[in-house]
Every structure is written in structure tokens, then in C-alpha cells.
VODRENDO-675356 format. One record per residue (C-alpha): residue in one letter; y, z, x. Coordinates in steps of 0.1 Angstrom, whole numbers, padded with zeros to 4 digits, always signed. Last residue first. Example, Ala and Ser with C-alpha at 12.3 -4.5 7.8 and 13.67 -1.06 7.14 Angstrom:
BEGIN
S-0011+0071+0137
A-0045+0078+0123
***
This chain:
BEGIN
P+0872+1513+1031
V+0857+1503+0994
P+0859+1540+0973
N+0827+1549+0953
P+0817+1545+0917
T+0822+1506+0909
E+0807+1506+0877
I+0805+1472+0856
V+0811+1475+0817
I+0800+1440+0798
W+0821+1448+0763
R+0818+1429+0733
N+0790+1454+0722
W+0822+1479+0721
F+0841+1456+0689
A+0807+1454+0667
D+0800+1489+0674
D+0834+1499+0657
K+0827+1535+0649
R+0837+1549+0684
S+0875+1533+0673
A+0898+1527+0703
S+0904+1540+0736
P+0908+1519+0770
T+0883+1519+0797
Q+0891+1542+0826
N+0903+1536+0859
A+0906+1496+0848
A+0897+1467+0856
Y+0896+1437+0834
L+0879+1400+0828
H+0881+1380+0803
E+0864+1345+0801
C+0889+1316+0786
T+0879+1295+0755
P+0910+1303+0732
S+0906+1288+0697
F+0943+1273+0686
E+0970+1279+0662
F+1002+1272+0661
T+1035+1292+0660
K+1069+1278+0666
E+1092+1285+0698
R+1117+1313+0706
K+1086+1332+0727
E+1056+1306+0730
E+1033+1315+0692
A+0999+1321+0683
E+0975+1318+0661
V+0936+1330+0661
P+0908+1304+0660
D+0876+1317+0670
G+0868+1320+0709
D+0848+1352+0703
M+0871+1370+0730
V+0900+1365+0706
R+0887+1367+0675
K+0878+1407+0689
L+0912+1410+0701
T+0929+1403+0667
A+0902+1423+0647
L+0909+1454+0673
E+0944+1457+0666
E+0946+1490+0672
L+0938+1499+0710
R+0946+1531+0719
G+0959+1539+0754
A+0943+1539+0788
S+0959+1511+0805
V+0950+1477+0819
E+0967+1463+0844
D+0943+1453+0868
T+0943+1417+0854
S+0915+1387+0843
N+0921+1361+0817
L+0902+1329+0827
L+0897+1293+0825
K+0928+1288+0808
N+0942+1261+0789
R+0962+1281+0759
L+0957+1318+0772
K+0991+1325+0774
A+0995+1317+0735
K+0976+1348+0732
G+1002+1371+0744
W+1026+1350+0726
R+1014+1364+0691
T+1017+1399+0706
D+0994+1434+0692
A+0958+1425+0704
L+0966+1400+0730
T+0988+1425+0745
S+0967+1457+0742
P+0940+1440+0758
A+0961+1430+0789
Q+0973+1394+0792
T+0971+1377+0833
S+0962+1343+0827
V+0940+1320+0851
N+0937+1287+0855
D+0974+1270+0867
R+0983+1309+0877
G+0957+1310+0909
G+0932+1286+0915
F+0899+1300+0901
V+0887+1313+0939
G+0924+1325+0941
R+0918+1346+0909
I+0886+1363+0920
I+0900+1371+0951
K+0934+1391+0933
I+0904+1407+0908
L+0883+1421+0932
T+0911+1432+0958
S+0924+1451+0925
K+0893+1466+0918
G+0880+1478+0955
A+0872+1513+0952
D+0906+1527+0958
T+0917+1541+0929
P+0882+1554+0906
G+0859+1530+0885
V+0856+1504+0857
V+0857+1470+0854
M+0854+1459+0823
A+0840+1424+0815
G+0841+1401+0785
K+0812+1388+0757
K+0814+1365+0731
H+0788+1339+0747
L+0792+1303+0754
K+0828+1301+0750
E+0836+1264+0765
G+0860+1261+0803
V+0830+1253+0822
L+0839+1271+0850
A+0846+1307+0834
T+0803+1306+0829
G+0803+1312+0864
L+0826+1342+0860
L+0803+1358+0837
E+0772+1350+0849
Q+0789+1369+0887
L+0797+1392+0869
R+0761+1397+0853
E+0746+1396+0885
R+0761+1424+0905
D+0758+1448+0869
K+0718+1440+0873
E+0723+1443+0915
S+0741+1476+0906
P+0760+1494+0938
V+0787+1474+0930
M+0816+1477+0956
R+0792+1476+0985
E+0774+1448+0973
L+0808+1427+0963
Y+0820+1430+0998
D+0786+1417+1012
L+0788+1389+0990
F+0824+1386+0992
E+0812+1383+1033
P+0781+1364+1030
C+0798+1331+1011
W+0777+1302+1009
A+0784+1264+1009
D+0756+1239+1007
P+0763+1221+0971
D+0804+1221+0986
Y+0819+1210+0960
E+0862+1207+0968
I+0884+1235+0956
P+0908+1238+0930
I+0894+1242+0897
K+0905+1224+0877
S+0923+1230+0840
T+0934+1207+0811
A+0906+1178+0809
L+0910+1152+0784
D+0879+1136+0799
S+0894+1103+0790
P+0918+1108+0819
K+0889+1103+0843
H+0880+1124+0872
P+0864+1108+0894
R+0819+1116+0894
L+0793+1142+0911
E+0763+1146+0906
D+0744+1177+0901
N+0724+1164+0872
E+0730+1194+0844
L+0763+1204+0862
D+0781+1175+0861
L+0809+1181+0887
T+0838+1165+0881
R+0860+1151+0916
D+0884+1158+0940
E+0902+1193+0930
L+0871+1203+0909
V+0866+1196+0870
V+0831+1212+0857
K+0813+1193+0837
G+0781+1212+0814
E+0797+1207+0781
S+0824+1180+0776
V+0860+1184+0795
G+0884+1196+0779
F+0909+1191+0745
K+0892+1174+0715
E+0891+1205+0697
E+0931+1203+0697
S+0933+1176+0679
V+0947+1144+0693
Q+0985+1130+0696
T+0993+1104+0717
A+1016+1082+0697
V+1035+1110+0680
S+1047+1131+0708
I+1057+1096+0729
Y+1080+1087+0700
N+1093+1122+0699
I+1098+1122+0739
V+1115+1087+0736
D+1141+1102+0705
N+1145+1129+0727
Q+1158+1105+0755
D+1185+1090+0732
S+1196+1124+0716
L+1206+1138+0756
K+1230+1105+0753
L+1214+1073+0780
K+1233+1063+0806
S+1210+1070+0837
N+1193+1041+0821
M+1154+1037+0832
N+1155+1068+0859
Q+1172+1086+0835
V+1140+1078+0812
K+1116+1092+0836
G+1134+1123+0839
R+1134+1132+0808
I+1098+1125+0802
F+1091+1147+0837
G+1112+1174+0818
M+1091+1174+0787
A+1060+1173+0809
E+1071+1203+0828
E+1037+1222+0815
E+1018+1210+0796
D+0994+1199+0820
Y+0966+1173+0814
V+0936+1173+0842
G+0925+1151+0867
K+0952+1146+0895
E+0980+1142+0868
Y+0976+1139+0832
L+1011+1152+0809
H+1004+1173+0779
T+1023+1171+0749
L+1029+1202+0730
G+1051+1187+0701
A+1083+1173+0694
A+1109+1182+0670
S+1122+1155+0646
T+1107+1178+0614
G+1074+1168+0594
S+1056+1193+0622
L+1037+1185+0655
S+1017+1215+0671
A+0986+1208+0649
A+0985+1176+0668
V+0982+1182+0706
T+1000+1158+0722
K+0983+1135+0750
F+1001+1115+0776
H+0987+1099+0805
Y+1013+1075+0826
N+1025+1041+0832
D+1018+1021+0799
M+1027+1054+0779
L+1061+1053+0798
A+1067+1018+0791
E+1058+1021+0756
A+1085+1050+0757
R+1109+1028+0769
E+1101+1000+0741
E+1106+1025+0714
H+1134+1046+0729
D+1153+1008+0730
S+1158+0988+0761
P+1129+0981+0779
H+1139+0955+0806
V+1140+0915+0794
P+1170+0923+0779
K+1187+0888+0758
L+1218+0875+0766
F+1231+0858+0733
K+1259+0889+0733
G+1268+0885+0771
D+1307+0887+0765
T+1304+0851+0751
R+1326+0835+0778
E+1319+0799+0776
G+1304+0792+0816
N+1295+0761+0802
S+1273+0776+0775
E+1247+0750+0780
C+1238+0763+0810
N+1242+0740+0841
P+1265+0764+0858
N+1237+0795+0858
Q+1256+0824+0858
C+1257+0831+0819
V+1284+0847+0810
S+1298+0885+0802
P+1270+0896+0821
K+1253+0923+0805
Y+1257+0961+0814
P+1226+0984+0821
K+1237+0988+0861
E+1225+0969+0896
Q+1221+0935+0878
F+1194+0905+0876
H+1199+0875+0855
L+1173+0854+0848
E+1180+0823+0834
H+1163+0807+0806
C+1183+0778+0799
R+1196+0790+0765
P+1176+0817+0763
C+1198+0836+0786
K+1174+0869+0801
F+1188+0898+0810
I+1174+0919+0837
Y+1177+0955+0849
R+1159+0976+0871
G+1147+0945+0887
A+1109+0929+0896
K+1109+0891+0915
E+1138+0883+0927
K+1124+0884+0963
E+1145+0911+0972
Q+1139+0928+0943
L+1101+0930+0951
E+1111+0947+0980
A+1135+0971+0969
V+1106+0976+0941
L+1085+0987+0973
D+1106+1010+0987
P+1116+1024+0957
P+1077+1036+0947
L+1068+1023+0918
F+1070+1030+0875
L+1058+0994+0864
T+1075+0975+0832
S+1059+0945+0818
G+1081+0915+0812
E+1054+0889+0831
E+1022+0897+0836
I+1008+0917+0864
S+0976+0903+0871
E+0938+0911+0880
G+0919+0886+0906
S+0915+0916+0927
P+0942+0903+0948
L+0971+0906+0928
A+0986+0879+0909
I+1026+0883+0900
E+1035+0869+0866
S+1072+0866+0866
A+1106+0888+0860
F+1088+0920+0863
T+1105+0956+0853
A+1110+0977+0882
P+1112+1017+0871
V+1112+1041+0898
A+1087+1062+0913
G+1092+1093+0929
D+1059+1104+0932
E+1063+1143+0930
R+1052+1144+0893
V+1027+1118+0889
R+1008+1133+0919
R+0976+1112+0925
N+0949+1107+0900
Q+0956+1070+0879
N+0954+1053+0912
S+0945+1015+0895
V+0988+1012+0894
W+0996+1025+0932
E+0967+1003+0952
E+0975+0974+0931
L+1009+0972+0942
E+0999+0983+0979
R+0976+0952+0977
R+1003+0923+0961
T+1028+0943+0989
K+1003+0936+1015
R+0999+0898+1002
K+1032+0891+1006
V+1053+0883+0970
K+1066+0843+0976
K+1099+0841+0964
G+1086+0808+0942
V+1115+0820+0915
G+1135+0841+0934
S+1163+0813+0938
G+1181+0798+0967
P+1159+0774+0968
R+1133+0761+0940
Y+1102+0764+0955
A+1075+0774+0929
D+1098+0749+0905
P+1089+0717+0928
D+1047+0726+0918
D+1029+0697+0930
L+1056+0687+0950
H+1069+0647+0950
D+1094+0655+0927
S+1110+0686+0947
I+1118+0655+0972
T+1142+0641+0954
D+1148+0606+0935
E+1112+0595+0930
G+1100+0560+0918
N+1064+0566+0935
S+1064+0536+0959
Q+1099+0548+0971
F+1089+0586+0976
D+1056+0568+0993
Q+1078+0546+1017
L+1094+0580+1028
V+1066+0598+1034
N+1054+0570+1054
I+1086+0563+1074
F+1084+0600+1087
L+1047+0595+1096
S+1056+0564+1120
D+1086+0580+1136
F+1062+0613+1141
D+1034+0597+1158
F+1018+0630+1172
D+0990+0622+1197
E+0991+0658+1203
Y+1002+0684+1180
K+1014+0714+1191
R+1016+0733+1157
Y+1043+0753+1159
S+1072+0738+1185
E+1059+0701+1174
M+1060+0704+1140
A+1095+0721+1137
E+1113+0702+1163
Q+1102+0666+1140
V+1119+0686+1110
M+1149+0696+1129
K+1152+0658+1141
P+1145+0646+1103
G+1169+0670+1089
F+1156+0699+1071
E+1171+0706+1038
W+1143+0728+1026
Y+1130+0696+1002
L+1123+0678+1042
L+1107+0709+1059
K+1081+0707+1026
R+1074+0670+1026
I+1069+0667+1064
T+1046+0691+1061
D+1033+0672+1034
K+1031+0643+1060
R+1011+0663+1082
A+0988+0677+1060
E+0983+0639+1049
E+0973+0629+1088
I+0948+0657+1091
D+0927+0644+1063
V+0919+0638+1027
Y+0942+0672+1021
G+0933+0701+0997
K+0910+0717+1020
G+0885+0689+1024
P+0900+0678+1060
P+0911+0709+1080
V+0941+0730+1078
N+0950+0740+1109
R+0973+0771+1105
T+1009+0780+1119
L+1036+0747+1107
L+1012+0740+1070
S+1006+0779+1063
D+1034+0789+1067
L+1047+0759+1049
K+1028+0767+1016
E+1038+0799+1018
D+1075+0799+1015
D+1087+0833+1016
E+1084+0846+1048
M+1086+0808+1061
I+1121+0803+1052
K+1130+0834+1070
E+1114+0821+1103
I+1131+0781+1096
R+1166+0798+1101
W+1186+0794+1070
G+1224+0777+1079
R+1230+0754+1046
E+1219+0723+1067
N+1184+0738+1081
V+1178+0759+1114
I+1156+0750+1140
R+1172+0769+1173
D+1150+0802+1162
E+1120+0784+1167
E+1128+0768+1204
K+1135+0807+1212
G+1168+0816+1221
G+1203+0790+1222
E+1201+0776+1254
E+1177+0743+1262
V+1167+0746+1297
V+1127+0752+1284
T+1102+0762+1315
L+1065+0748+1320
E+1077+0722+1343
P+1106+0737+1358
P+1079+0763+1375
L+1081+0799+1358
D+1080+0827+1374
N+1119+0830+1364
P+1107+0833+1330
S+1089+0865+1343
L+1050+0872+1350
E+1034+0907+1348
A+0997+0909+1362
V+0963+0916+1339
D+0944+0937+1362
Q+0917+0917+1382
S+0883+0904+1379
S+0891+0867+1386
E+0868+0846+1362
I+0861+0872+1330
S+0839+0851+1309
Y+0841+0825+1275
T+0806+0823+1270
G+0795+0785+1263
W+0791+0754+1245
G+0762+0767+1224
N+0744+0744+1199
G+0758+0747+1160
G+0762+0712+1159
E+0797+0709+1154
D+0799+0727+1190
C+0795+0763+1199
A+0817+0790+1214
H+0805+0822+1225
S+0826+0855+1225
G+0823+0879+1254
P+0864+0874+1264
A+0884+0869+1234
V+0896+0836+1219
V+0929+0829+1216
C+0955+0830+1191
R+0989+0827+1188
W+1016+0849+1167
G+1040+0848+1199
T+1028+0837+1229
R+1006+0802+1245
L+1018+0782+1273
E+0995+0750+1276
A+0984+0731+1310
I+0972+0704+1316
N+0972+0677+1288
P+1009+0676+1284
I+1026+0703+1304
D+1034+0727+1278
K+1068+0748+1271
G+1078+0777+1280
E+1095+0815+1273
I+1084+0845+1281
E+1098+0880+1262
D+1077+0876+1235
G+1041+0885+1257
P+1047+0909+1288
L+1027+0910+1307
Y+1002+0877+1316
Y+0966+0864+1308
R+0955+0833+1327
H+0928+0814+1299
V+0907+0786+1322
K+0890+0758+1313
G+0852+0754+1318
S+0840+0742+1282
R+0833+0775+1272
T+0866+0792+1285
S+0870+0809+1317
V+0889+0842+1318
E+0914+0851+1342
L+0933+0884+1356
T+0962+0875+1372
S+0977+0864+1407
P+1015+0855+1403
L+1021+0820+1397
D+1033+0799+1431
K+1003+0777+1430
L+1009+0767+1392
Y+1024+0733+1387
E+1001+0720+1420
E+0967+0737+1408
A+0974+0723+1371
E+0958+0689+1383
E+0928+0706+1393
P+0924+0732+1367
D+0927+0710+1339
I+0935+0725+1307
V+0948+0756+1318
D+0956+0777+1289
L+0984+0801+1300
V+0984+0831+1284
S+1016+0852+1274
F+1005+0894+1265
H+1016+0919+1242
D+1042+0905+1222
R+1023+0890+1197
L+0994+0878+1215
I+0967+0875+1184
I+0933+0879+1199
G+0902+0863+1187
I+0863+0880+1182
N+0834+0862+1177
K+0799+0874+1160
G+0764+0882+1173
D+0765+0917+1157
E+0777+0934+1189
L+0808+0912+1190
R+0819+0924+1159
E+0813+0959+1169
R+0832+0959+1203
A+0858+0939+1173
E+0858+0969+1150
E+0861+0994+1179
L+0890+0979+1189
G+0909+0973+1157
L+0903+0945+1135
R+0934+0928+1116
F+0923+0911+1081
E+0942+0928+1058
E+0971+0929+1085
D+0981+0897+1070
R+0991+0879+1097
L+0960+0855+1101
S+0976+0842+1071
E+0958+0831+1036
E+0950+0801+1018
E+0921+0789+1046
P+0902+0824+1043
I+0899+0839+1073
D+0874+0833+1105
P+0901+0821+1123
A+0886+0787+1145
K+0870+0796+1173
D+0838+0769+1162
E+0816+0797+1158
R+0839+0814+1138
V+0869+0838+1148
P+0872+0873+1136
I+0905+0890+1139
F+0925+0913+1167
W+0954+0928+1171
L+0959+0946+1202
S+0971+0983+1199
E+0943+1008+1222
A+0942+0984+1249
I+0983+0978+1253
E+0985+1016+1255
E+0958+1019+1275
P+0968+0991+1302
L+0944+0960+1303
H+0921+0957+1332
D+0892+0980+1316
I+0897+0957+1284
F+0885+0928+1300
R+0853+0943+1313
D+0843+0958+1278
F+0849+0917+1266
E+0825+0909+1295
G+0801+0937+1283
I+0803+0928+1248
K+0785+0891+1257
T+0781+0871+1227
D+0754+0847+1226
L+0759+0844+1188
G+0738+0858+1163
M+0702+0850+1140
***
């Protein structure tokens, strides 16, 4: 059963806000006890846990609480003791007020992060920035689950603006230097906000409540661990105290006693350094990439990128990045140390900033120090001053590349990131590469595959020679070879723009590289689609219902990508009978030149390169058919039957394949051929279009 939440109170609250603020508020889920309803190890700053306005309303309607992250939208004055606070707050502008579950008051003001203030202990607390307040309409409970009360509108008026000059002296920060946390800087000059971005544990300790049972016996242990972390980051005692008081606003907090206890812990354990006391000191080594935490948002982007096998890879703009350490992904999977991924440049830049990945990385086998380079050149010496080499110049010979550094490693990296398949019959005993196909958005395509590989190899090292690029191409060609017969989806499947359609079961499923599809129809499947205009046009053009059915059946079999019969169609009729228009419409439906070849019967019969144009096509269709005599009928019959034929790309070596496309031609009259060859003429469906189509 849900809580006694009030959606009406929430709607009243939204009505009193400027529209642009209402639509951009940052809501988060909140539990019955007012704590954020997010995993303990996560941060409320993570976009993953952000709720939009409608999501927040739905949660309240389901009897669940929500909170508001103030950020730059609001300052909220949490009036703990309204009677005592009256003396201090009487001159503040009147504004929207919300009564809390225990009779306290939240006073909302605009703007948010421009307001600085301090608390009046036990009387009023000024909340700004990334602080969270429970939203109106929520309902809080005590530890036993008993309701305490609903957060309700107390003073129904629009949110007023508040300037720093409006604050009473008791709430005003008089120190100079900007925000309180901006003044918290360690001995190296590092701002605490920047360190918290790198150290998720410190961020957690300073910005989230860590109750007992979450790795700590009690809250005092959590506070002591906060002191340890801040000391490790080289903050002096005064700055440690300021950080804890600024972020956590501890009440009844005896800093001196806790600080002494921490020092005594170190002494009793015989530790010389703060890092000795940390569970994993290397994970927080200042000044290095080791332990610079990768944000959860970045990890999600990484996972989405590497798991998306159907993106447009030739336009992805991805550049290589070799990982210096293992990175865990939200799904539980991980990217292993030493892996090379091709990623968006902005993602690579963020990983490089954290020293988690780089384009060129060299590792010292003596001290294991990693050296991140902008160019593919080894450093002359190990840069670690504590290395056994002691700075002795060795021309970097002993430094080992972590990134791919020879043609085999580069080829393996490309095959780890992209899908390639090569026609086995196209390979020869020489070093010449075969017909390699690149998988992209559901299909394997030969066009530009070689250029794509060369471009990615250049991304990995722009200094490589053409022969080095060829070595990578040849390696991929041999490693990815499959027989010609394995190309194409299995019987009864049609590859569409966004899915693969199973005709037998009338089901859609995602594309899969293992299908080895070489063509697809560039439309999204709609089982209720209808085409009355086309059917009306076809009826006026082809009077015979039987001819129309045969034509549509032939086009239907073309979708499958298999040769199901030994027939072709010839649309015959006078000029202006609509033949060319019909061919143009059908080409468009099938995806144009990606899936449709335009080879005339004479070209197929008399040339080897004409037949090569049929590879991986669903349909061969043209309206440029002459009435001349066809000579090589045996070759044309093999093409129409789908039997193996020998073909050749111009200025390339010959290869053998079995064409599976259907054939549809348009002509004023049929080509001439021997009338005695019944086997040839029996292969044709002649569709007559006797009348001009206006």
C-alpha cells in the first residue's frame, strides 16, 4: 500500500513557479524516511536517477515520495523553529511556504546558487546548490512506518526573489573569497570540488548520509573516515573541519575529539602515512590517473556504444583508445586493461583526462609506470623518479607499448570493434586482399570496406606506410573468410531498416551480424500498411488481373534474397504506357542502387563485369532493353536460374558466385532470340501494358 501522498499539493506548488523553472526542475525519488531512494554507493547528482516533471507526478500518484534538487533554481530556508526564527526573518520577502511533516516550514526563494548564507543553529538553515528538499505532496513516516504528515502549501503565493542583501546578519557569510566550499583548497592548490569529482568515495562521504550498516558501525566511524580521506588529499586540520561543516552541516559535531581519535588510530597501528590506512591506497593516489574515477554517466555511454552493433560505423567518427586499467560497466561487464576500443572523440578525451585510456601508452616493465603520449613515439626514459632506471637514458627501448603496435594487433583491434566477412573464393595465394565486407546497420557491405579499414588504421597511427595498411587488410581478409553460400539470411527472413522480419511466424527481431545479410529493405515494417494509389496505378497500367498477381508475386520473392524459381518478368508495351514509372517506383521501394542492379539482358549474356553487378542484389531491373538479338543464351539462363557463374569486376580478378536476385525488365518489344530455345522462353513472364497511362 502506498503513502498518503497528495498530488493536488504538488500541482499547486508547480502552479506558483515560472514555467521555465517548472519544466527544468531536477526531481529524485525519496523514501518514506525522507532519504534519497538511490543506491548507497551512487550519487544524487547522477542523471540516471533524475525524474522529469511527469515522472515525478506519476510517482506521487502511486503513493511514493519525491525530492527536489535545488541546484540553481531555488534557495530554501528551512525554518526549524518558526517562533524563534520570526525575529530573524521578519524582514525577508513574503514567498511560497510549505509546511513539513513535523510542523517546520520551507520558504522557497529565487534564485538558487547566487545566494550564500550560513545557518542559525537549531533555528534556521539556508539550503542551496545540490542540497535536496522533500517536495510538496510527499508524506513522511517515522521509523515504525507511521505517518507523520504531508508536505503541504502553507502560504499560497508565487516564489519571491531573494538577494544576498535581504539576508539578516545572522544568516550572512561575511568572509571574502566566494562560496564556502570554493575556499577549501589543499596545500597543492587543489579545490575540494575538483577532488570530489575524481574521488567518488570522498564525494559520497561529504554529500550523502552514510547510515550504520553501509560499511560503517556508526556515524562516528563515517566521520572519522571522512577525516582520513581529507588528510590523505593533503588538507590541513582547519580545512578538514571547514569541509565537513560546509558540506555535512553536522550538529553536535566534536571535530577536535574525532581528529585526535584518527591520529591515535594511525599511531596504534604503526602506520607512517595516511594512505597505509586506506583499504586501497593506490586507488586514490594524488596526481595520477590511477583512481581517478570514471563517472557513471561515462560508463553508461561506454556500454551503450560498445553494445550497439547496428550503428552507422562508416560515419561514427570514432577514434582508438587503449585502456590503461579495467573499467566496470553498469551491467556488471567490464572493459579489460589493454583493450582497444574505437569511441567518440569526446568520450576518448574524458577518458584521457582521467588517464584511464589513451591513444599511445607505453609501460615500464620495471616499475609498471604508464606513459601517455600524444604521438606514437616512446619516451626516452621512464618518467617515474623512483624507477630502477634512475633516469638513465635508454632511448626508451625497454618501454613496452600497451596500444596495438604491429599489423596483427591493429587487425585484431579492428575485428574486436567491427564485424568483417570476406568471400573465401575471392582470396588467392598471393598477398592480394579478397572481397571483404563491413557490417553496418544490419547488413554486410563490400563498398568502401577497404577504405574504411585504411582510415581506421590511419587513426591508430598516421605515420604508417601503405604497405603497413595492406598488411592489416590482408590479415583481416584471411581471418574473416566465409564461403559465398553462407552470405544472406536464412529462408523466410526479410531484413528491414530497423528489424528482421520472420515471414513464417510474422515476428520481428533485432538485426544480428551472424545473419550475414547483404541487403535490406529501407522501410520499417507496418502490418497494417496499404498502398491504394499504387494499386490503382497498376490496375490502369496492367489490365490483366492474372498478370498483376504474377508481377506482385515475383517482387515478393525478390524480398527474400533467395532464388525460389527460374523466372524473370518482361513488361512490354508502347511508349507512354507507364513502364519506366513502374520501374522507378519499384527501385525506390527496394532501396535504389544498394539493392537494385540495372544490367540489361544483353550485358549479362555478353560480359563478365555485368554479372558481377548482381552480387548481393535483390533485384535487377532496367527499362533500357533493346530489341537486338541475344546470343549467349546459356549464360543468361544460368544467371536467371541462380546457378554459379564466373564474374569479374573491371580490372580485378575473376570470381564465382550464384546470383539470387529477381529480374524485371521493361521494353517496347521483347529482345530477339532463337525461337527454338523453348527452355529460354519458358523462363519469361511477359506482362502486357497495352494502353498509354495519362
